[in-house]
C-alpha positions as CSV (number, residue, x, y, z in Angstrom):
1,M,-14.4,-20.2,-6.3
2,Q,-10.8,-19.0,-5.8
3,I,-10.5,-16.2,-3.3
4,T,-7.5,-13.8,-3.3
5,I,-6.7,-12.0,-0.1
6,Y,-4.1,-9.2,0.6
7,T,-3.3,-8.2,4.1
8,D,-1.1,-5.7,5.9
9,G,-0.5,-4.4,9.4
10,S,1.1,-1.3,10.6
11,S,2.0,0.3,14.0
12,L,3.1,3.8,14.7
13,G,5.7,2.9,17.1
14,N,6.3,-0.6,18.2
15,P,4.4,-0.8,20.5
16,G,2.1,2.1,19.7
17,P,-1.1,2.8,17.9
18,G,-1.6,0.3,15.1
19,G,-4.0,-0.9,12.4
20,F,-4.6,-3.5,9.8
21,G,-6.0,-3.6,6.3
22,C,-7.4,-6.4,4.2
23,V,-8.6,-6.6,0.6
24,L,-10.6,-9.7,-0.3
25,I,-11.4,-10.5,-4.0
26,A,-13.7,-13.3,-5.2
27,G,-14.7,-13.1,-8.9
28,P,-16.3,-9.7,-9.4
29,H,-16.7,-9.1,-5.6
30,R,-14.3,-7.0,-3.6
31,K,-14.3,-6.2,0.2
32,E,-12.0,-4.0,2.2
33,I,-11.7,-4.3,6.0
34,A,-9.6,-2.2,8.3
35,A,-9.5,-1.4,12.0
36,G,-7.2,0.5,14.4
37,F,-6.0,-0.1,17.9
38,R,-4.7,2.2,20.7
39,L,-1.7,0.1,21.7
40,T,-0.3,-2.9,19.8
41,T,2.7,-4.1,17.7
42,N,3.3,-4.4,14.0
43,N,3.5,-8.2,14.2
44,R,0.1,-8.4,16.0
45,M,-1.4,-6.2,13.3
46,E,0.0,-8.4,10.5
47,L,-1.4,-11.5,12.1
48,M,-4.7,-9.9,13.1
49,A,-5.2,-8.9,9.4
50,V,-4.9,-12.5,8.3
51,C,-7.3,-13.7,11.0
52,V,-9.9,-11.1,10.2
53,A,-9.7,-11.7,6.5
54,L,-10.1,-15.4,6.8
55,E,-12.9,-15.0,9.3
56,A,-14.7,-12.8,6.8
57,L,-15.0,-15.8,4.3
58,K,-18.6,-17.0,4.0
59,F,-18.0,-20.6,2.9
60,E,-16.1,-23.4,4.6
61,G,-13.4,-25.0,2.5
62,S,-12.7,-22.0,0.4
63,Q,-9.6,-22.1,-1.8
64,V,-7.5,-19.0,-0.8
65,T,-4.3,-17.4,-2.0
66,L,-3.2,-15.0,0.7
67,Y,-0.6,-12.3,0.0
68,S,1.3,-10.7,2.9
69,D,4.5,-8.7,3.2
70,S,5.0,-10.2,6.7
71,K,7.8,-12.7,6.9
72,Y,6.7,-13.3,10.5
73,V,3.3,-14.7,9.3
74,V,4.2,-16.2,6.0
75,D,7.3,-18.1,7.3
76,A,5.5,-19.3,10.4
77,V,2.9,-21.0,8.3
78,E,4.8,-22.0,5.1
79,K,7.8,-23.4,7.1
80,R,5.3,-25.0,9.5
81,W,6.8,-23.4,12.6
82,V,3.4,-22.5,14.0
83,F,2.4,-26.2,14.2
84,G,5.4,-26.9,16.4
85,W,4.6,-23.9,18.5
86,E,1.0,-25.2,18.9
87,R,2.3,-28.7,20.0
88,K,4.4,-27.0,22.7
89,G,1.4,-24.8,23.8
90,F,3.0,-21.7,22.4
91,S,5.4,-21.7,25.3
92,G,7.7,-18.7,25.1
93,K,6.1,-17.4,21.9
94,K,4.6,-14.0,21.4
95,N,1.0,-13.5,20.3
96,P,-0.4,-16.9,21.3
97,D,-4.0,-15.6,21.4
98,L,-3.7,-14.6,17.7
99,W,-1.9,-17.7,16.6
100,Q,-4.6,-19.8,18.2
101,R,-7.3,-17.7,16.5
102,F,-5.4,-18.0,13.2
103,L,-5.2,-21.8,13.4
104,R,-8.9,-22.2,14.1
105,V,-9.9,-20.3,11.0
106,Y,-7.0,-21.5,8.9
107,R,-8.1,-25.1,9.3
108,R,-11.5,-24.3,7.9
109,H,-10.1,-23.4,4.4
110,Q,-7.4,-24.3,1.9
111,V,-4.9,-21.5,2.3
112,R,-1.7,-20.9,0.3
113,F,0.5,-18.0,1.5
114,V,2.6,-15.9,-0.8
115,W,5.1,-13.3,0.5
116,V,5.2,-10.0,-1.4
117,K,7.7,-7.2,-0.9
118,G,6.1,-4.4,1.1
119,H,5.9,-0.9,-0.3
120,A,6.7,-2.2,-3.8
121,E,4.6,-2.7,-7.0
122,T,1.9,-4.8,-5.6
123,V,-1.1,-2.5,-5.9
124,E,-3.5,-4.4,-3.5
125,N,-0.8,-4.7,-0.9
126,N,-0.2,-1.0,-1.1
127,R,-3.9,-0.5,-0.7
128,C,-3.8,-2.6,2.5
129,D,-1.0,-0.5,3.8
130,Q,-3.0,2.7,3.2
131,L,-6.0,1.1,5.0
132,A,-3.8,0.0,7.9
133,V,-2.1,3.4,8.4
134,A,-5.3,5.3,8.1
135,A,-6.9,3.0,10.7
136,A,-3.9,3.5,13.0
137,N,-4.2,7.2,12.7
138,G,-8.0,7.2,13.2
139,S,-9.8,8.7,16.1
140,N,-11.9,5.7,17.0
141,L,-9.2,3.2,18.1
142,S,-10.1,0.0,19.8
143,E,-8.4,-1.9,22.6
144,D,-6.1,-4.8,21.5
145,Y,-7.0,-6.9,24.5
146,G,-4.5,-9.6,23.6
147,Y,-1.5,-7.2,23.6
148,Q,0.9,-8.0,26.5
149,P,3.6,-5.5,27.2
150,E,7.0,-7.0,27.7
């Protein structure tokens, strides 16, 4: 079965409180996931959204089309930069914890990334943005243990 995933991340300040939102669609099934963090960055939330969405899939080898408005994430994968970073141990790269987490789950599925313009006409991407902002503004924010201040 083809699975469609939309993801978005947001931070209120960079760094600052942040959140992510995901919408997963498989046939007639739909799932929304969101979480907020006390101190993080926008790029971490964009990448964490992708990790969490892929981790939510129930079956190995799923065929996934993943839509994101994050050039940081989409370009790193589609232009294969992340695989070079991995070979070099993520030396000098930000968010190595999340990139390693991403690669573990990414390799369990067949994932195609599609970049979409943020805050545009993509209904599900806009829904992810709403989820992310609401999560970032929430009162029950978690700790982003991988966040490293510069």
